[in-house]
N, C-alpha and C positions, 0 to 999 in steps of 0.2 A: 414654614412661612417664609416667603421671599420678600425682602425689603429693598426697595431702591433708595439708596442714600445719596442725595444730590448735594455736592459741595464743590468749591473751587480747588481742584486737585493741585493746580500748578502755582498757586499763590503762596507766598510766605506770609501767612496771616493766622490770626487766632482761630478762625472758623475751620481752616484746614487742619490745624493741629488738634483742635477739639474733636473733629470728625474722625481723624485717624486714631485718636485715643479711644473714642467710643467704640469703634468697629472692632477693637481688640477685646472688648468686654462683653460682647453678645455671645450667648452659648452656641454650640455647634448646630443646634436645632434651628437656628435662624440663618438663612442664606442671605448674603448681602450682595447686591449689584451696585457697583460704584457708577455714579452718573456725574459727569462734569459739565456745567452749564454751557461753556463754549462749544461743546460737541453738538449741541442742538443746532448751531449755525453751520459748523463744518461737516457734520455727518448726520444730518437731520433724521433720515429714515431709520438708520440703525439706533439712534438715540431714542426715538419714539417707540420703536419696537421693544427695546430693552426695558424702558420704563413701564410699558403696558404688559409686560410679562410678569411683573411683580404683583404681589398682593396689596402692598401699600407703598406709596412713594413719599419719602420724607425729605422735604426740601429745606436746606439750611439757607435761610434768606439773608442776603445782603444786596441792597439795590444795585451796587456797582458790579456785582458778579453777573448781572443779567443785562449788561449793556455791551454793545459793540458799535464802534464808530458813531457814538452819541445816540444810537437807537436802542430803545428799551424793548427787549424781546420777551420779558417775563409774561405778559398777558398771552402772547401767542403760544409760548411753551406750555403754560398751564392749561390752555384750551385743548392741547393735544394729548394731555394725560387723562385717560378714561378711568383709570383705577383710583380708588380712594387715596387722597393725599392729605398730608399734614405739613404745615409750614412752621418752622421754628424761626421766630423773629428775635434776633440776638440783642438789638439795641432799639430803644424807643425813647424819643424825646418829645416833650410838648412843642418845643421849638428847637430846630437844629442848632447846635452850638456854633458860634462863629459866623452865622448867616443871618442877615437882616430878615426878620419874620415877615412873611407874605401878608399876614393879617394886619400888619401896621402900615401897609400902603394906603395912601389917602389921595384925595382930589375929587373933582367932579366926576360923575359916572363915566363919561368918555375918557377922561384923563386917567382915572383909576384903572379902567379896563386896559388901556394901552400899557400902563405900568405893570399890570399883572401879566400881560403877554410877554413883555420884555423880561420880567422877573423869571418866568417859566423857561424862557430860552437860555437865560444866564445860569439857572440852577436846575439842570435836568434831573439830577438824582433826587433832590427834594421834591420836585414836581412829580416824578415817577412814583416815589414812595406814597405821596398823597393820593395819587390815582389808584395805586394798589390797595391802599387802606379803604378807600371809598367802595372798592369792589371786593371787600373781605379777603384780600390777597388771593382771590380766585379759588378759595377752598372752603370746606365746611368745618375744618378743624385747624386751630392755631395753637402752637406750643410756645409758652413764654418761660423765662427763668425766674421771674420775680412777680410777687403780688402787686407791687406798685406799677409794673408794666400793664397788668390787667386793668388797673384803675384808669390809667391813661387811655387805653383803648375803649373801655366801657363808657368813657365820657365823650366818645365820638359816635358815629352811626354804625359801628361794627356790629354784625348780626350773625356771628358764627360761634361755635363752641370754642371756649378758651381753656386750655389745660396748663397747669403749672407743674413743672418738674424742675428742681433747682439746678443751677450751674454746678456740675460735678467738680470735685477736687481730685487731682492726680496724686495718689499717695506715694510718698518717697520712703525708702527704707533707710536712708541716711539721716542720722540725727543732726539737727542744726548745732552750730557752735554755741556753747554755753558761755555766759559772761564770766570773765576771769579778772581777778584783782590785778591792778598795776599793768593792765594791757589796754590798748585803745578799744573803744567801743566800735564794733564792726556793724555798720549800718548799710542799707542799700534798698533797692527796689528792682522790680523786674518788669520788662515790657518795652514797647517802642517809645522813642522820643515822642512826647504827646503834648499837644497844645492845651489839653484839658488838665494837665498836671500843674500844680501851683509851685513852679520853680522858685519864685520869689520867697514864698513861705519856707520852702526847704532851705534855701540859702541863709535866711535869717535865723532859722533854728540852728544850723550848723555853726553860724557865726557866734551865737550866744552860748553854745554848749560849753560848760566849764570843765570838761574832761576830754582827754585825747580821743579822737575818732578817726575812722577810715570809712569812706563811702564808696560803694560800687553800684553803678547803674548797669544792671544786667540786661543788655539789649542795645539797639541802635535805631537807625532810620528805617521806617517802613517804605517811604518814598522820598523823592527829591524835594517834595513840597515842604518837608520839615527841616531841610538843610539850613535855612536862615535861623530857625530856632536853635538848632544844634550849634551853629556858629556863635550865637549869643551866649549859650550856656558855657561853651568852651572859653569864651572871652572872660566871663565872670570867674570861672575857675582859675584862670591864669592871673587875673587882676587881684584875686583874693589870696594868691600864694598857696593854692591848694593842689597844684599839679601833681604833687607826690602822694596825695591822699584822697583825691576824688577821681575815680576811674570810670570811664564809659567803655564798656567792653566791645560794643558793636554787636552785630548779629551773632547769636550763640546757638549752636545746634541743640536740638531737644535733648539728646543723650548727655550733653554736658551741663545742663541746667541744674541737675541735682547737686553736683559738686559745688557750683557757685552759690546756690541757696544754702547749702550746708555750712558754708564758710561764714555766714552772717549770724549776728545776734538778734537783729531787729530789722523789720522791713517797714517802709513808708508807703502809704497810699493817700497822698495829699492832693486829692482832686478838687477842682473847682466845680466841675460837672462830670457825671459819669452815669451811664445807664446800665452798664454791665461791666464786669471786670474779671477777665481771665487771670490777670496778674495777682489779684487778691486770692482767688481760688488756688492758683499755683503755689503761692507762698504758704497758705494754710495747709495744703496737701503735704508740704515739706515740714509741717509742724513749726513753722516760723512765725513768731509773734508779729502782728501787723498793727501799726498806728495809722488810723484812717480818719480823715476829716468827715464831719457829719453831713450826710446826704441821704436822700431817700434810699439809695442802694445800700450804703453802709449801715444805716439804722435798721434796715430789714435784716441784713446779715447778723447784726448785733443781737437782734431779738429772736433769731431763728431757734435758739435752744430753749426758749422760755417754756414751751410745752413739754420739754424733756427734763425740766427741773435742773438744767445745767447753765453755767454762766456764759457770758458773751464770748465768742471766739476772737473778737477783735477789740482793740483799745481805741475807743472813739474820742476824738478831740474837736474842739472848736478850731476854726482857721486862725489861730492865734499862736505865735511862737512861744509865749510864756506858758500857755496851757500844754502845748506839746512837750516842752522841756520838763514841766512838772510830771507829766505822764512817763516820760523816759526815766526821770530820776526815781519815781516810785517803783517802776518796773525793775530797774537795775539794782535797787537796794532792798526791796521787800520780797522775801521768799514767798509770803502769803499771796501777793499779787501774781507772782510767777506761777505758783501752783494752781491758782484759780483760773488763770488764762489757759494753762496747759489742759486743764479739765474741759474748758469750753471748746478748745480747738479739737480735742479728741472726740467730743460728742458730735461736733459739726462734721468732722471727717467721717465718722462712722455712718452718719445719716446720708452724706452727700458723696460717697465714693462712686466712681464710674460704674462699678458692678451693681450697686443698689439702684442707681438711676437707670441703667440699662434694663434692669428687671421691671422698673416702673414703665418704661417705654414698651416693653413686650406686652404688658397688661393693657396699655393704651392702644397698641396696634390691634390687639384682638377685639377690643371694644369697637374700634372704628371699622374693622373688617365685618363685624356683625351688624352694623347699622343698616 
């Protein structure tokens, strides 16, 4: 079986790394053809020929990957694929974070229509996503990582088959740093500087901790748009006198991530909103305990092991500094809490390894090919 795997090769992004990791875990019986969306514009004939020589085309969907000079070429691309296709949608929100919702526009019918036209011009990615959704993403098969994603789509007018295969974890062979008496607590997180991360909550937790700590943010900017946020974070670190114990590494090559994760005792996922999180999956794959704020995403991860009679793989907290500090204190002092969490992480990683998820995809590909 030949699979055309379409993803943004040239981007420093989670979808690119996710794709590269997946492609290492398919067996030799599966032939993979790499397809990069911009090649549809620069080398259209070759791109279409390569895609249609495959048995299945698997598109890793991100709206921005199918834009060039503000033009959305995703519908055109999908119409040129004659072979069965499945579209993986990595992030789904009821309303896009940080963007005024189109549904809240008001006014008399002519005024409202004018505002909608203006809104669509100012928000091309959101507008394109809604168009793609209304057209079932131009496919008969959609893959999602989470059940709550499916609930979002089923509340719209989507009318194609929806398949759930969880976001896989990349297993690390390096054990993470264990907590030691009379040494600072080694805290951190992994990922791009992210406006959906609650830095105010993080800073308040660190301020209130009654034990020595060292914090490492493993990652840096994804784009210049986040530079003002990074500047604000750096100012707070400096003003708090934390310059010697709050480190932002900047971009880290994938092969170096295991070393950085292994140096930590505990990871934070203190999001205000989040639809999917490769950073949580990466931390769990390193068997690193994660303290996460309650969201549909993290609650689904926390309940994943229920049918396996295993405990939660994450430590869920309210968005409250006192609650998080209590969780940290319990974890650092109670061996029973540590063993229970370790059991939960192991069960989650066993189920959601790249190898297991790749095998689930192979089964799905064969089902789609037989339709």
